[in-house]
C-alpha positions as CSV (number, residue, x, y, z in Angstrom):
1,M,52.3,-73.1,-95.8
2,T,52.6,-72.6,-92.0
3,D,50.1,-70.1,-90.5
4,V,52.2,-67.3,-89.0
5,T,49.3,-65.4,-87.4
6,P,49.6,-67.0,-83.9
7,W,53.3,-66.1,-84.0
8,L,52.6,-62.5,-85.0
9,E,50.0,-62.2,-82.2
10,L,52.5,-63.7,-79.6
11,G,55.2,-61.3,-80.9
12,G,52.9,-58.4,-80.6
13,L,52.0,-59.3,-77.0
14,A,55.6,-59.8,-76.1
15,A,56.5,-56.4,-77.7
16,G,53.7,-54.7,-75.8
17,A,54.7,-56.3,-72.5
18,G,58.3,-55.3,-73.1
19,G,57.3,-51.7,-74.0
20,L,55.3,-51.4,-70.8
21,G,58.2,-52.9,-68.8
22,Y,60.5,-50.2,-70.3
23,A,58.0,-47.5,-69.8
24,K,57.7,-48.4,-66.1
25,V,61.4,-47.6,-65.6
26,G,62.2,-45.2,-68.4
27,A,58.9,-43.3,-68.8
28,P,57.0,-43.7,-65.5
29,R,54.5,-41.0,-66.4
30,V,53.4,-42.9,-69.5
31,Y,53.2,-46.2,-67.6
32,W,51.1,-44.6,-64.9
33,S,48.6,-43.2,-67.5
34,L,48.3,-46.5,-69.3
35,V,48.4,-49.1,-66.5
36,G,48.9,-47.6,-63.1
37,L,46.0,-45.2,-63.1
38,P,43.2,-47.7,-64.2
39,V,44.5,-50.3,-61.7
40,T,44.7,-47.9,-58.8
41,W,41.4,-46.3,-59.5
42,T,39.7,-49.7,-59.6
43,R,41.4,-50.9,-56.4
44,F,40.4,-47.7,-54.7
45,T,36.8,-47.9,-55.8
46,W,36.3,-51.6,-54.7
47,T,38.2,-51.5,-51.5
48,Y,37.5,-48.0,-50.2
49,R,34.9,-48.8,-47.5
50,D,36.8,-51.9,-46.2
51,T,40.1,-50.0,-46.1
52,M,38.7,-47.1,-44.2
53,E,37.1,-49.4,-41.7
54,V,40.2,-51.4,-41.1
55,C,42.2,-48.2,-40.7
56,G,39.8,-46.9,-38.1
57,L,38.6,-44.0,-40.2
58,T,34.9,-44.6,-39.8
59,V,32.3,-43.4,-37.3
60,R,29.1,-44.8,-35.9
61,P,26.2,-43.9,-38.3
62,S,23.5,-41.6,-37.1
63,G,20.4,-43.0,-35.4
64,L,18.1,-42.3,-38.3
65,R,20.4,-44.0,-40.8
66,A,20.8,-47.0,-38.6
67,F,17.0,-47.2,-38.1
68,V,16.5,-47.1,-41.9
69,K,19.1,-49.8,-42.7
70,R,17.9,-52.1,-39.9
71,N,14.1,-51.8,-40.3
72,I,13.4,-50.7,-43.9
73,T,16.2,-51.9,-46.1
74,H,17.1,-54.8,-43.8
75,S,20.8,-54.4,-44.5
76,E,23.8,-54.6,-42.2
77,V,24.5,-51.4,-40.2
78,R,28.2,-50.7,-40.8
79,P,30.3,-47.7,-39.6
80,A,30.3,-44.8,-42.0
81,P,33.5,-43.7,-43.7
82,P,34.2,-40.2,-45.2
83,K,32.1,-39.6,-48.3
84,V,33.9,-39.5,-51.6
85,R,32.9,-36.2,-53.3
86,R,35.3,-36.2,-56.2
87,V,38.0,-38.3,-57.8
88,R,40.3,-36.6,-60.2
89,P,43.2,-38.2,-62.1
90,T,46.5,-36.3,-62.6
91,P,49.6,-37.1,-64.7
92,T,51.4,-38.3,-61.6
93,G,48.6,-39.7,-59.3
94,L,45.1,-39.5,-58.1
95,R,43.3,-36.8,-56.1
96,V,40.3,-37.6,-54.0
97,T,38.1,-35.1,-52.1
98,L,36.5,-36.5,-49.0
99,R,33.7,-35.1,-46.8
100,L,34.5,-35.8,-43.2
101,P,31.7,-37.1,-41.0
102,A,31.2,-35.8,-37.5
103,G,33.9,-37.2,-35.2
104,L,36.8,-37.2,-37.7
105,E,39.3,-34.5,-38.3
106,P,42.1,-34.1,-40.9
107,A,44.7,-35.2,-38.4
108,D,43.0,-38.6,-38.2
109,I,43.4,-39.1,-42.0
110,A,46.9,-37.8,-42.0
111,A,47.9,-40.3,-39.3
112,A,46.8,-43.2,-41.5
113,T,48.6,-42.2,-44.8
114,E,51.2,-45.0,-44.6
115,R,48.4,-47.6,-44.2
116,L,46.4,-46.1,-47.0
117,R,49.5,-46.1,-49.2
118,H,50.1,-49.8,-48.8
119,A,46.5,-50.6,-49.1
120,W,46.1,-49.0,-52.5
121,G,49.5,-49.7,-53.8
122,V,50.7,-46.1,-54.5
123,H,54.0,-44.5,-53.9
124,S,52.8,-41.9,-51.3
125,V,49.6,-40.4,-49.9
126,A,49.5,-36.8,-48.6
127,V,46.5,-35.1,-46.9
128,S,45.6,-31.4,-47.1
129,E,42.5,-29.6,-45.8
130,T,40.7,-27.7,-48.5
131,K,38.0,-26.2,-46.4
132,P,36.2,-27.0,-43.0
133,G,35.0,-30.5,-43.2
134,Y,36.7,-31.4,-46.4
135,V,40.2,-32.9,-47.1
136,E,42.0,-33.9,-50.3
137,L,44.0,-37.2,-50.6
138,R,46.9,-36.6,-52.9
139,M,48.0,-40.0,-54.1
140,T,51.3,-40.3,-56.1
141,G,51.5,-43.3,-58.3
142,Y,55.3,-43.5,-58.7
143,D,58.5,-41.9,-57.4
144,V,58.3,-38.4,-59.0
145,L,61.4,-37.3,-57.2
146,N,63.6,-40.0,-58.9
147,R,64.3,-37.7,-61.9
148,V,63.3,-34.1,-61.4
149,R,62.7,-31.7,-64.2
150,L,60.7,-28.5,-63.7
151,P,57.9,-27.9,-66.3
152,R,58.6,-25.2,-68.9
153,T,55.7,-23.2,-67.6
154,A,57.4,-22.8,-64.2
155,C,58.9,-19.4,-64.6
156,P,59.8,-16.8,-61.9
157,R,57.3,-13.9,-61.6
158,D,56.0,-11.5,-59.0
159,L,58.5,-12.6,-56.3
160,V,57.4,-16.3,-56.9
161,V,60.4,-18.5,-57.7
162,P,60.0,-22.1,-58.8
163,V,62.7,-24.1,-57.0
164,A,61.8,-27.8,-56.8
165,L,59.0,-30.4,-57.2
166,W,56.7,-31.6,-54.5
167,E,56.4,-35.3,-54.0
168,D,53.0,-35.2,-55.8
169,G,54.5,-33.7,-58.9
170,T,53.4,-30.1,-58.4
171,V,55.9,-27.2,-58.4
172,F,57.4,-26.0,-55.1
173,A,57.9,-22.3,-55.3
174,R,59.3,-19.7,-52.9
175,D,56.6,-17.0,-52.7
176,Y,58.2,-14.1,-50.8
177,R,55.0,-12.1,-50.4
178,Q,53.3,-15.1,-48.7
179,M,56.3,-16.5,-46.9
180,P,58.9,-13.7,-46.5
181,H,61.6,-15.5,-44.5
182,S,62.9,-19.0,-44.8
183,L,65.5,-21.3,-43.2
184,T,67.3,-24.0,-45.2
185,L,69.4,-26.7,-43.5
186,G,71.4,-29.6,-44.8
187,A,74.7,-31.5,-44.3
188,N,77.5,-31.6,-46.7
189,Q,76.6,-33.2,-50.1
190,S,72.9,-33.1,-49.2
191,G,71.9,-30.8,-52.0
192,K,71.6,-27.6,-50.0
193,S,73.9,-25.8,-52.4
194,M,71.8,-27.1,-55.3
195,F,68.7,-25.6,-53.7
196,Q,70.5,-22.2,-53.3
197,R,71.6,-22.2,-57.0
198,N,68.1,-22.8,-58.2
199,L,66.8,-20.0,-56.0
200,I,69.5,-17.6,-57.1
201,K,68.9,-18.5,-60.7
202,G,65.2,-17.6,-60.4
203,L,65.8,-14.5,-58.3
204,A,68.3,-13.2,-60.8
205,Q,65.6,-13.0,-63.4
206,L,63.4,-10.7,-61.3
207,P,63.8,-6.9,-60.6
208,V,65.0,-7.4,-57.1
209,G,68.1,-6.5,-55.2
210,L,70.2,-9.5,-54.1
211,V,72.4,-9.1,-51.0
212,G,74.9,-11.9,-50.2
213,I,76.4,-12.8,-46.9
214,D,79.0,-15.6,-47.3
215,C,81.5,-15.7,-44.4
216,K,83.5,-18.5,-46.1
217,R,85.4,-15.8,-47.9
218,G,82.7,-15.7,-50.6
219,V,83.6,-19.1,-52.1
220,E,79.9,-19.8,-52.8
221,Q,78.5,-16.4,-53.7
222,S,81.4,-14.6,-55.4
223,R,80.5,-16.2,-58.7
224,Y,77.2,-14.4,-58.6
225,A,78.8,-11.0,-58.3
226,P,77.5,-9.5,-61.6
227,R,73.9,-9.8,-60.2
228,L,74.6,-9.1,-56.5
229,S,74.0,-5.6,-55.1
230,A,76.2,-6.3,-52.1
231,L,78.4,-9.1,-50.8
232,A,80.0,-9.6,-47.3
233,T,82.7,-12.3,-47.1
234,D,83.7,-12.0,-43.4
235,R,81.9,-11.5,-40.1
236,Q,83.0,-7.8,-39.7
237,T,81.8,-6.8,-43.1
238,A,78.6,-8.8,-42.6
239,G,77.9,-6.8,-39.4
240,L,78.3,-3.5,-41.2
241,L,76.1,-4.7,-44.0
242,V,73.3,-5.8,-41.7
243,D,73.5,-2.4,-40.0
244,A,73.1,-0.7,-43.4
245,L,70.0,-2.9,-44.1
246,V,68.5,-1.9,-40.7
247,R,69.0,1.8,-41.5
248,E,67.4,1.3,-44.9
249,M,64.5,-0.5,-43.2
250,E,63.9,2.5,-41.0
251,D,64.1,4.9,-44.0
252,R,61.5,2.8,-45.8
253,F,59.2,2.9,-42.8
254,D,59.4,6.7,-42.9
255,L,58.5,6.5,-46.6
256,L,55.4,4.4,-45.8
257,A,54.4,6.8,-43.1
258,L,54.8,9.7,-45.5
259,Y,52.4,8.1,-48.0
260,G,50.0,6.6,-45.4
261,A,50.8,3.1,-46.6
262,S,51.0,-0.1,-44.6
263,D,53.4,-2.0,-46.8
264,L,55.7,-1.6,-49.8
265,W,53.1,-2.6,-52.4
266,E,50.7,0.2,-51.5
267,L,53.3,2.8,-52.6
268,P,53.1,4.4,-56.0
269,D,55.3,2.7,-58.7
270,D,57.5,5.8,-59.2
271,V,58.6,5.9,-55.5
272,R,58.5,2.3,-54.5
273,P,62.0,1.0,-53.7
274,A,63.2,-2.3,-55.1
275,P,62.6,-5.4,-52.9
276,L,65.7,-7.0,-51.4
277,V,66.5,-10.6,-50.7
278,V,69.3,-11.3,-48.2
279,L,71.0,-14.6,-48.9
280,I,72.9,-15.8,-45.9
281,D,75.1,-18.8,-46.5
282,E,76.4,-20.9,-43.5
283,V,74.6,-18.8,-40.8
284,A,76.6,-20.5,-38.1
285,E,79.7,-18.5,-39.1
286,L,77.8,-15.3,-37.9
287,F,77.4,-16.9,-34.4
288,L,80.7,-18.6,-33.7
289,V,83.4,-16.4,-32.2
290,T,87.0,-17.2,-31.1
291,S,87.3,-14.7,-28.2
292,K,85.2,-13.1,-25.6
293,K,85.7,-9.6,-27.0
294,E,84.0,-10.6,-30.2
295,E,80.8,-11.7,-28.5
296,A,79.4,-8.1,-28.3
297,D,79.7,-7.6,-32.0
298,R,78.2,-11.0,-32.6
299,D,75.2,-10.3,-30.4
300,H,74.7,-6.9,-32.1
301,T,74.6,-8.4,-35.6
302,V,72.3,-11.3,-34.6
303,M,69.9,-8.9,-32.9
304,Q,69.9,-6.7,-36.0
305,L,69.0,-9.8,-38.0
306,V,66.1,-10.5,-35.6
307,R,64.8,-7.0,-36.1
308,L,64.9,-7.5,-39.9
309,G,63.0,-10.8,-39.4
310,Q,60.4,-9.1,-37.2
311,M,59.6,-6.0,-39.2
312,A,61.3,-6.0,-42.7
313,R,58.5,-8.0,-44.5
314,A,56.3,-4.9,-44.8
315,I,59.1,-2.9,-46.5
316,G,60.2,-5.6,-48.9
317,I,63.4,-7.0,-47.3
318,Y,63.4,-10.8,-47.1
319,L,65.7,-13.2,-45.4
320,E,66.9,-16.5,-46.9
321,V,69.0,-18.2,-44.2
322,C,71.0,-21.4,-45.0
323,G,73.3,-23.5,-42.9
324,Q,74.5,-27.0,-42.1
325,R,73.0,-26.9,-38.6
326,F,71.1,-24.5,-36.5
327,G,70.4,-24.7,-32.8
328,S,70.2,-22.8,-29.5
329,D,73.8,-23.9,-28.8
330,L,75.0,-21.4,-31.4
331,G,74.5,-18.6,-29.0
332,R,72.2,-15.8,-27.9
333,G,69.5,-14.9,-30.5
334,A,69.5,-18.2,-32.5
335,T,66.1,-19.3,-31.2
336,A,64.7,-15.7,-31.6
337,L,65.9,-15.6,-35.2
338,R,64.5,-19.1,-36.0
339,A,61.1,-18.0,-34.8
340,Q,60.9,-15.3,-37.5
341,L,61.8,-17.8,-40.4
342,T,58.4,-19.1,-41.4
343,G,59.4,-21.3,-44.3
344,R,61.6,-24.4,-43.5
345,V,63.5,-26.7,-45.9
346,V,65.6,-29.4,-44.3
347,H,67.8,-31.7,-46.3
348,R,69.6,-34.7,-45.0
349,V,71.3,-33.8,-41.7
350,N,73.9,-35.5,-39.5
351,D,72.0,-35.4,-36.3
352,K,68.4,-35.5,-35.2
353,Q,68.7,-32.3,-33.2
354,T,69.2,-30.3,-36.3
355,A,66.1,-31.8,-37.9
356,E,64.1,-31.0,-34.7
357,M,65.4,-27.4,-34.7
358,G,64.4,-27.0,-38.4
359,L,60.9,-28.7,-38.3
360,G,60.2,-29.7,-34.7
361,D,58.4,-26.5,-33.8
362,I,56.1,-26.5,-36.9
363,A,55.7,-30.1,-37.9
364,P,57.0,-32.6,-35.3
365,D,56.0,-35.6,-37.4
366,A,58.2,-34.4,-40.3
367,V,61.4,-35.0,-38.3
368,V,61.2,-38.8,-38.9
369,S,60.9,-38.2,-42.6
370,V,64.1,-36.0,-42.6
371,T,66.1,-38.7,-40.8
372,G,65.0,-41.2,-43.4
373,I,66.5,-39.3,-46.4
374,R,69.1,-41.5,-48.1
375,A,72.7,-40.2,-48.7
376,D,72.5,-41.3,-52.4
377,R,69.6,-38.9,-53.1
378,P,71.0,-35.4,-53.0
379,G,68.5,-32.6,-53.4
380,V,65.7,-34.4,-51.5
381,A,64.4,-32.4,-48.6
382,V,61.4,-31.9,-46.4
383,A,59.6,-28.5,-46.8
384,G,57.1,-27.2,-44.3
385,D,55.6,-24.0,-43.0
386,A,53.8,-22.7,-39.9
387,S,50.5,-24.2,-41.0
388,G,51.9,-27.6,-40.1
389,Y,51.7,-28.9,-43.7
390,W,54.9,-30.6,-44.9
391,S,56.0,-32.9,-47.8
392,R,59.2,-34.0,-49.5
393,I,60.6,-32.0,-52.4
394,R,63.6,-32.3,-54.7
395,T,65.5,-29.7,-56.6
396,P,66.7,-30.3,-60.2
397,E,70.4,-30.4,-60.8
398,I,72.2,-27.2,-61.9
399,T,75.9,-26.5,-62.0
400,P,77.5,-23.4,-60.5
401,T,78.6,-22.4,-64.0
402,D,75.0,-22.4,-65.2
403,A,73.7,-20.3,-62.3
404,A,76.6,-17.8,-62.7
405,Q,75.8,-17.5,-66.4
406,V,72.2,-16.6,-65.6
407,C,73.5,-13.9,-63.2
408,R,75.7,-12.5,-66.0
409,D,72.8,-12.6,-68.5
410,F,70.5,-10.6,-66.1
411,A,73.1,-8.3,-64.6
412,H,71.2,-5.4,-66.1
413,L,68.3,-6.0,-63.7
414,R,70.5,-5.1,-60.7
415,P,68.9,-2.1,-59.1
416,D,70.8,1.1,-58.3
417,L,71.0,1.1,-54.5
418,P,73.4,3.9,-53.3
419,F,73.3,2.7,-49.6
420,L,74.8,-0.6,-50.7
421,A,77.6,1.0,-52.9
422,P,80.3,0.4,-50.2
423,F,79.5,-3.4,-50.3
424,R,79.3,-3.9,-54.0
425,P,81.3,-7.0,-55.0
426,V,84.1,-7.0,-57.4
427,E,83.4,-9.4,-60.3
428,Q,85.7,-12.4,-60.5
429,I,88.4,-12.4,-63.1
430,T,88.6,-15.5,-65.2
431,I,92.1,-16.8,-65.2
432,P,93.1,-18.7,-68.3
433,P,94.7,-22.1,-67.8
434,M,98.5,-22.2,-67.7
435,P,100.0,-23.5,-71.0
436,A,101.6,-26.9,-70.8
437,H,105.4,-26.7,-70.6
438,P,107.6,-29.0,-72.6
439,P,109.5,-31.6,-70.5
440,L,112.8,-30.3,-69.2
441,V,114.6,-33.5,-70.0
442,E,113.8,-35.4,-73.2
443,A,113.0,-39.0,-72.7
444,L,115.8,-41.3,-73.6
445,P,115.2,-44.1,-76.1
446,A,114.4,-47.4,-74.7
447,G,117.4,-49.4,-73.6
448,E,119.7,-46.4,-73.0
């Protein structure tokens, strides 16, 4: 009888190889844990010193160390790389804490991330400073942004709204108390609307007031009417709404002075007004005018928005500004408004100037990354802030119907704000489809 054991062993090996090949494509997290992580960790351990030396991330050793190596241990005196203090695996990559020697700064490591990525065979390498003298290398083993799904534990709370995933697999969240105002840019079909839907979906579940400004006749934000406290669908109404928000800001400052508080969160719970998030869709429509006589109203509205950006954080009014492009050519006040918008999210854009206006003043090296976003990857964007840190993110897919349903489910959380009563939106009426009419002329039999 033929011995089938070798065939079973070969079949098992083939099945295992096939399973790993499928996991690399269909379950990259599993493949990383079983194969990618051990291989990358080994490669990093064995090639770390040589890689750092080739990349120019070493310094001349101190005189005492050089003397010991040369005269006592009789070993070669080589330049010293940053010391590895900690290596920690993650479900999506590897995190390495480095102690920088004298003469190196975090910017030196950040400038070499592309070379380090290729040397260690990982998808991306990001650098962040943890404390003076220490940096963390965040290596991502595979393309986390290929298929995005937020973890179940990522729930909105305390004005923190999970919106997307960072390139290293962690959750990107809009924290309005840490970063009160933000600017989101992106061309058509870039995923900017997807970002807004995820944001509105999360905000709808929090006890905050949502104020919409959509000068495209409300085609984007009207579907969220059950949860909106106010909605302006043209430039004239938007100007009146912004004036009302400025008056509310002044009233809230009077309330802070009455209680001797410096911001909204120091007020007692029973007198604290609800926070407000102002969602501006297609901000360029507020700037563009068709006649000279409209310029005065435009300038007034823009300056009022600048005032909100400068002072409204303390009294819980936050700006979320979105548009296809944003630049000084829009008119007076555009640059002043942009300066107040700390958070920046830039999707694929049609021109380099828009990318520079979005990120050039806080992270100039991120502009190149924006211009490299492919058209077949909607939802991918570059997010940055005034600290200079930036990385790619991607929002999960969500349909307008799903976002609108969440707004209906949480309509009871809409706060009662009398000053916004004149701007309260009218909920859309669902029009049933027209019944199919029978044909006016019956089809003749074939041949007649």
